[in-house]
C-alpha positions in Angstrom: 0.0 0.2 0.3 1.5 3.0 -0.7 1.8 6.4 1.5 -0.4 9.8 1.3 1.3 12.2 -0.3 2.0 14.8 2.3 1.3 18.6 0.5 2.0 22.2 2.1 2.0 25.7 1.2 2.5 28.4 3.2 0.4 30.9 2.0 -2.9 31.2 -0.6 -0.6 32.8 -3.4 0.2 29.0 -3.1 -2.9 27.9 -4.0 -2.9 27.1 -7.6 0.5 25.3 -7.4 -1.3 23.1 -4.6 -4.9 22.7 -7.0 -2.1 22.0 -9.6 0.1 18.8 -8.1 -3.3 17.5 -6.0 -5.8 17.8 -9.1 -2.5 15.7 -10.6 -2.0 12.9 -8.1 -5.8 12.5 -7.5 -6.2 11.8 -11.3 -3.4 9.5 -10.1 -5.8 7.9 -7.6 -3.5 9.0 -5.1 -4.1 9.6 -1.5 -3.4 13.6 -0.8 -3.1 15.3 2.6 -3.5 18.7 2.1 -2.3 21.3 5.3 -1.0 24.5 5.6 2.3 25.3 7.3 0.5 26.5 10.5 -1.4 23.5 11.0 -0.3 21.9 14.4 -0.2 19.0 12.1 2.5 19.9 10.6 6.2 19.2 12.0 9.1 21.1 13.1 11.0 20.5 10.3 9.0 21.2 7.3 8.1 24.2 8.0 11.3 26.1 6.7 10.6 24.8 3.3 9.5 27.1 0.7 5.9 26.6 -0.5 4.2 24.3 -2.0 6.2 20.8 -1.3 5.2 17.3 -1.1 6.6 14.7 1.5 6.5 11.4 -0.4 8.6 8.7 1.6 10.5 11.4 3.3 11.7 13.4 0.2 10.6 16.9 0.3 9.9 17.8 -3.0 9.9 21.9 -4.6 9.8 23.4 -7.9 9.8 21.5 -10.4 10.9 18.4 -8.6 7.5 17.7 -7.9 6.0 17.3 -11.2 9.1 14.7 -12.1 9.0 13.2 -8.8 4.5 12.6 -10.0 5.0 11.7 -13.5 7.4 9.2 -12.6 6.4 8.0 -8.8 2.4 6.7 -9.4 1.3 4.6 -11.3 -1.9 5.8 -13.5 -1.9 7.6 -16.9 0.6 9.3 -18.4 0.4 13.8 -17.6 3.9 14.1 -20.3 4.2 11.9 -24.0 6.5 9.3 -24.1 9.2 11.2 -26.9 12.3 13.5 -25.1 11.2 16.5 -27.1 7.3 16.3 -27.1 8.3 15.5 -22.8 10.0 19.0 -23.1 8.0 20.8 -25.2 4.7 20.5 -22.7 7.0 20.9 -19.8 8.1 24.5 -21.4 4.6 25.4 -21.6 3.7 24.0 -17.9 6.3 26.5 -16.8 5.3 29.5 -18.6 1.3 28.8 -17.7 2.6 28.5 -13.7 4.4 32.1 -14.0 0.5 32.9 -14.5 -0.8 32.4 -11.8 0.1 35.4 -10.8 -0.7 37.3 -13.1 -3.0 39.8 -13.4 -7.5 39.6 -14.4 -7.0 41.4 -17.6 -3.7 39.9 -18.5 -5.0 36.5 -17.2 -8.1 37.5 -19.4 -5.7 37.9 -22.8 -3.2 34.8 -22.0 -6.3 31.9 -22.2 -8.0 33.4 -25.1 -4.2 33.4 -26.6 -4.3 30.2 -26.1 -8.3 29.5 -27.4 -6.3 27.6 -30.8 -4.9 24.9 -29.1 -8.4 24.0 -27.8 -10.3 23.0 -31.3 -8.0 20.0 -32.0 -8.4 17.6 -29.6 -10.4 17.0 -26.1 -7.3 18.2 -24.3 -3.7 19.3 -25.1 -3.1 17.2 -28.4 -4.2 14.3 -26.4 -7.6 12.5 -25.6 -6.4 12.4 -22.0 -5.4 15.7 -19.6 -1.8 16.1 -20.0 0.7 18.3 -17.4 -1.0 21.4 -19.8 -4.7 20.9 -19.1 -3.4 20.3 -15.0 -1.4 22.8 -15.0 -4.3 25.7 -16.2 -7.5 24.3 -14.4 -6.2 26.7 -11.3 -6.2 29.8 -14.7 -10.1 27.6 -15.1 -10.8 28.1 -12.1 -9.7 31.4 -11.4 -11.8 32.5 -14.6 -15.3 31.5 -13.1 -14.7 32.3 -10.0 -13.6 36.0 -11.6 -16.0 35.8 -14.0 -13.3 36.4 -17.3 -15.0 36.9 -20.1 -12.6 33.9 -22.0 -16.3 32.0 -22.2 -17.6 33.7 -24.6 -15.1 31.5 -27.3 -17.3 28.0 -27.7 -14.1 25.8 -28.2 -12.3 27.4 -24.6 -16.2 26.6 -23.2 -16.0 23.2 -23.5 -12.5 22.6 -23.3 -13.3 24.8 -20.1 -16.1 22.3 -19.3 -14.0 19.3 -19.8 -10.6 19.9 -17.8 -13.3 21.5 -14.7 -15.5 18.5 -14.9 -12.5 15.6 -14.1 -13.5 13.8 -10.6 -9.9 15.2 -10.2 -10.4 18.7 -10.0 -13.6 18.0 -7.6 -11.3 16.6 -5.0 -8.5 19.3 -5.2 -11.3 21.9 -4.0 -11.8 19.4 -1.7 -9.6 18.9 0.4 -8.4 23.3 -0.2 -11.5 24.2 0.3 -12.1 21.7 3.6 
């Protein structure tokens, strides 16, 4: 039996990253426990790490190592393409999306609309199943809904957003983050 992945955040600014990580972990059927660093349950030895991070078998993974560990450690659907070039492409795009996590509403709306052509080619980003790119978009899509950004006028984008946000792993991530 696999031990749960322990995901930690320090501040509200970490929540998009946490949502991304938790949604990916839940899509791989990994058990996840979520903590804010101010929670009493967090050991003192973990309080100095940059967040978000997660602990798996004693390893404290931060930054892009989080994604690599999820992809390599947990069985289930692959969120990265099979070829090295395509994997690198998706990783670069995910890194770009993550820079949008702190964007103001107007910039975020423009960025999301600029990427709308991507959503017309397949059910998910260049795939019939969710990829790391799709999971990285989850916090941005959720924010667009919450802030009522005018990005859902594009029917392709709206259909794509509905598909991604309807995934059970997204609901499970929301429950953990808001629970």
